[in-house]
N, C-alpha and C positions, 0 to 999 in steps of 0.2 A: 541451305534449307534442308530440313529433314527429308531423307529419301523416301520414295514410295515404291512399293513393289506391287504392281497391279495384276491381280488374277493369275499369278504364277509366272513361270519362265516362258521363253520363246518370244517370237516377234510380236504376238498380241500383247503380252505383258509389257514389252518395251515401249510399244506405241502408246499404250494407256498411261504408262509412267510419264512419258514425255508430255502427253496432252495434259495430264493432271498437274504436272510441274508448271506448265505454261499458265494454267488457270490460277494456281496458287500464287505465282509471281505477279499476275495481274491484280490479285487481291491486295498484295503488298503495295501496289502502285496506286491504289485508289486515293485521290487527293483528299487530304483532311482526315484520313483514317487514323484515329489516335491509338496506335498500337506500337509496341516496341518491335524492332526488326526481328529479334529472336523469339518473340512470343505472339506473332501475328495471328496464328491459328488458334491460340488460346484465348486471346483478348477480343478478337473481332467476331461479331455476330455473323458477318458475311463469310469470314474464313471458316467458322465452325459449320455453317451450312454447306460449304464446299466439301468439308471433311465428311459430313453425313452423306452427301451425294456420291463422293468418291468411293467410300466404303460400300454403300449399298449397290452402286452400279457395277463396280469392277471387283469387289470382293477382296479388299486389301487384307494382307496377312498381318495379324497382330499377336504379339506375345501377350500371354495372360497378364492382366493388370498393367498393360503397357501405357505408353503416353497417349496424347490426344490424337496423334497421327501415326499410324492408323488407330482408330478407337477400339480399345478393348472394353469389355463390360466392366462398369464401375458405377458406384453410387455417386451422384453429383449433387453438390450443394453450392448454390450461386454459380453453377456451371463449371465447377472445378472438381476434380476427383477427390474423394474422401477416403481416408484409411478406415478400415473396419474394426480396429482394435477398440476396446472398451473406453479408453481415455479419449480417443479422437471422437467417438460417437457421442459421448457425454458432453463434450465441449460443443459439438456441432448441433446437438438437439437438447438444449437445457430443459425444455418443457416436454420431453418425449412422453408419449402415452403408450399404452399396451397394444393398441390397435394400429397396425401398419397398413397404409394403402400405398402399394408399390405401382408406379406408372412405367409402362414399357412402350416406347415409341415404335413407329412403323418403319418401313423401308425408306432408305435414303434420307433419314431424319436423325435428329439427336433429341435429347431431353428438352431442348429449346422449343420443340413443337408444342409443348403444353403451355408455353408462356406467350400470350398474345403480344405481337409487336405492332406498335402504332395504334393500339386500341386501349380503351379504358378498362379497368378491372384487373383482378388478380389472376394468377396462374390457377389452373384447374384444381390442383390439390389444395392450394391455399384457400380457395373458396369453400371446398368441402369441409376443411378443418374449422372454418368459422361457424359451421352449423352442425357438425358431428364431432364426437370425441374420437379423433384419429390424428395420426401423424403421417403426412405425405412424404414419400421417398421417391426420388427420380433416378432412373437409370440411363446410362448411355451404353450402347453396344455396337458392334460392327454388323450392320444388317446385311452385308454381302455374304456372310458365312451361312452355312446350312442352318436351317431352323433347329434341327436336332442338336447341333453343336452349341448354338446360343442357348437352347433350353438346358443343356448340361451345365453350361457356365452359370446360368441364372440359378439353377439348383444349388451349385457350389457357393455362389455369392450369398444366397439367402441363408445357407448354413452359417456363414461367418457373421452376417448381419444380425440374425436372431441371437447367436451366441454372445455377441458383443454389445447388444442393445442395452441402454442404461437402465431400463426397467423390464420386468417380466413381460414377454410378448403373449398376449391372450388370443389374438387372432390376426390373420394376414388376409388382406384383400388385394387381388391382382387386377390391374386395369390395363388392357392392351389395346392400342389403336392399330388397325390393319394387321400387318405382319406381327406386331407385338402381341396380338391375341394368340397367334399360333405358337410363338416363343413361350408365352406363359403356360399354355396348355401342355406343351412339350416338357417344360420344367416340372409341372405337377406330376405328369406321368412318370418321369424319371425319378423324382423324389420318392414317390410311393414305391417304385420298383426296388429301390435300395433302402427303403425304410428310413429316409432322412428325418431328422428330428423335427424340422419345421413342417413336414408334409401334413401332419395332423392339425396344424394350426391354420391351414388355408380353409377358410369358410366360404369365400365367394370369389368369383372370377367374372370380370366384365370384358366383353369383346366389342369394340366399336368399329363397325365396318370391316370385319375380318373375313377374308375369303376362305372359309373353312373347307369348302369342297372344291376350291381351286379358282384361280383368277382367269376369266375368259381372255383377257388381253394377252397374258403370258402363253396360254394355250395356242392362241392365234400366231404368236411369234414362233413357237415351236414348229407349227405346221409350215409357216413360211420359210424358216431356216432349213427344214428338211427338204422342201421343194427346191430351194435355191442351191442346196448342196449337190443336187443331181444335174445342175446346169452349169457347165464349165465356165461360160462367160460371167455367170453371177457368183462365182466362187469368192471374190473379195467381199461382197456384201454378206454372204453366208458366214465368212470368217469374222466379220465385224459383229454380227448377231451372236456368234458363239462366245464373244468376250463378256457377255452379261454374267453377272455373279451367280454363285451357287444359291444364294438366298432368293434371287429372282426366279431361278429355275424351280425351286421348291414350291413357289406360289402356283405353278401350273396345276398341281393337284392338291395343294394344301398339306404337304408332307409334314409330319410331326416327328417321325422316327427315322433313325439312320438307315435301317434296312429297307425303308421305302425308296430312298434315292439310290442306295447301293445295289438294290435288286437281289439281295441275298436270299430272300424267302418271301412267300406270299404275304400280303397284308390282310389282316382280319379287321372287319368293321369294329369289333369290340375293342380293338386297341385304341380307337379314337375316342371312346367314351370315357369321361373322367370318373374317378372312383366316387362311390356314394359319400355323401357328406359335403361335397363341394357344390354349392349352389351357383348356377351360372345365369348371366344375362347377356343375350346377344342383341345388339342394337344395329339395325339396318336403316338406310336412308335412301331417299330418291329425290332427284331434282324436281320432280313433279309433286304437286300437292295432293294427288290422288294415288293411293297405293296400287290400285289395279290398272292404272292408265298405261297406254301403249308406250309413252315416253318413259315412264317409270320402269317398265319391263325391259326396254331397249338399252337405256343408258344408266339406270340405277343412280348411284351417287357420283357418276362420271368415271369411277374406277372399279367399283364392286357392285354386282347385281344383288338384289334382295334375297333371292333363293340361296345363294352361296353364303351370304352373311347370316342368314337365319338358320340354315342347316338343320332341317327337321329330323335328321337321324340322331341328333344329340338331345339329351335331357336338359333343357334349358328354358328359361323364360325368354320371351322375345318382345322387342319393341320396334315398331316402325316409325320413323320420323320423316315427315314430308317437307319438301322445300329446302332440303339441305344437300350440300356437296360432301364429298369424302372428307375434306379437311375442315369443314364446319363442325364435324364431330369432335374436334379437339377443343372447341371454344364456345360453341353456341349455348345460350342460356337454357334452351329446351333440353339439351343433352345434360347439362349440369343438374337441372331439376329432375330429370328422369333418374339419374343415378342417385341423387339425394333421396328421392321417394323410395326407390328400390332398396337402398341400404338401410332404410328405416323399417322396412317390412320384415315379417317373419316368414319362414318357409311354409309351403302349403302342406296339406294332408298327405301322408305317406311319402313325403319327399318328392312329389310329382309337381312339375311346374309347367303349366300349359296356358299361361295368361298371355294374351296378345293385345297390346294396346296400340291403336293407330293414332299417332300424334301428328297434327299438322301445325307447322310453325306459325302460320298466319291464317286467319279466317278471311272470308271474302271482304269483310269490312276493315281488314288490317289489324284487328285486335288479336291477342293471343287467345286461342280457343280453350275450352274446357277439355279435359281428358275424356276420351271415349273408349269404352271397352268393346272389343270385337272378338270374342272368343271363337276359336275354330275347333272343329272336332279333332 
C-alpha cells in the first residue's frame, strides 16, 4: 500500500500514519467493494473520502501534481486527474466554452463533494451548464496544507488551464465551499500580485459557507489546546490536538496569506479585500428558518456562523438561506437557484454590491417561498 506521511516527522506523524494505514486497510477489506487491490483508493468512493479526510485532518505532504494519495491539486474529470496540455484538455472537453466555472471543495473533502451520492439529479456544475453557457471544472487538493500554499498552487494551475484550454477563455468564475472559498480568494490575491495572465479573466467569486473571519470551532480548539498544554497530566491530549493540520489551524482566523500564519509582519485589513472588478457572492446558511433567531445565531449551519460567512468587511453581495446545514450548500436546489440567478445578473452601480436576500427553503405550508429582499444599511 502507498505510504502516508502524516503531518511531518516525529511520534505524532508516526501515530497518524499507522492510524490512517489501518483505516485504509479496512477500506480494502469491505465485502463486495469492487476495486482492484492496487487501485482501491482511486476506484472506491469510500477510499477517496478517506483520502480527503486524511489530507484535511493530518496535512499529508504531497508532491506537486502527485498521485491520489496524498492528493495534490489537480483538475479532475470523472474523478481522475487530468493533464493540462492542449491535446488532453481538447479530448476531455470536446464542447468547451469560453466561460469556466471552477469548483473548489472544502476541508477534508474531494471534488466528489459536488456530486450527490444516493440522490437524484446531476452534479452542481453539470446543472449550471444546462442553464448557462459555461463549462464546469472540478479540482481536488490537499486541504490539510496552508490556505496560502493551496492558493499559490491554484494560481499556478489556472495559469496552465487557461493556457491549454481548447478555446479562448473569456471569463473565469470561482466557486468555493467552506475552506474552498478562502483558497479561491488567496489564489486571486496572489495572481494579481504577480500579474498572472488569468487574473484579469476572473469576473466573479462565490463563497458558500466560508469562514472568512475565522471558524469559532477551531478557535475553541486553540484555546483548549493552550490550556491543556499547561497541565502536565493533560499533555497527551494536548499533543493529539496539536496533530491537526495547517489547513485546520488557518481556519481559526481565516488566513489567506503566508505572513499571517508565519507571523513575519502585521496584517492589514486591505490585504483581505479582493481587487476591483471581481464581483463576489457570499452565501451563509442557518439551521433555523429565521435569520435572526437564537438558534441561528448559536449554531449557524452547524459549522459556520452567519457573521463570519457574510463578513461585512468585504465588498460582496450576500445571501442568507434558512433551513440548511453546512453540507446542504453543496447540493440543495435553493443554492443552485441562488447561484443561477446571481450569475445571470449584472453588477450594480459603481461596482457596489449591498443586496441581502433572505431565503427560507420552506414556508410554513411546506412550499418553496418567493424571494424576499431585505436590504440593510
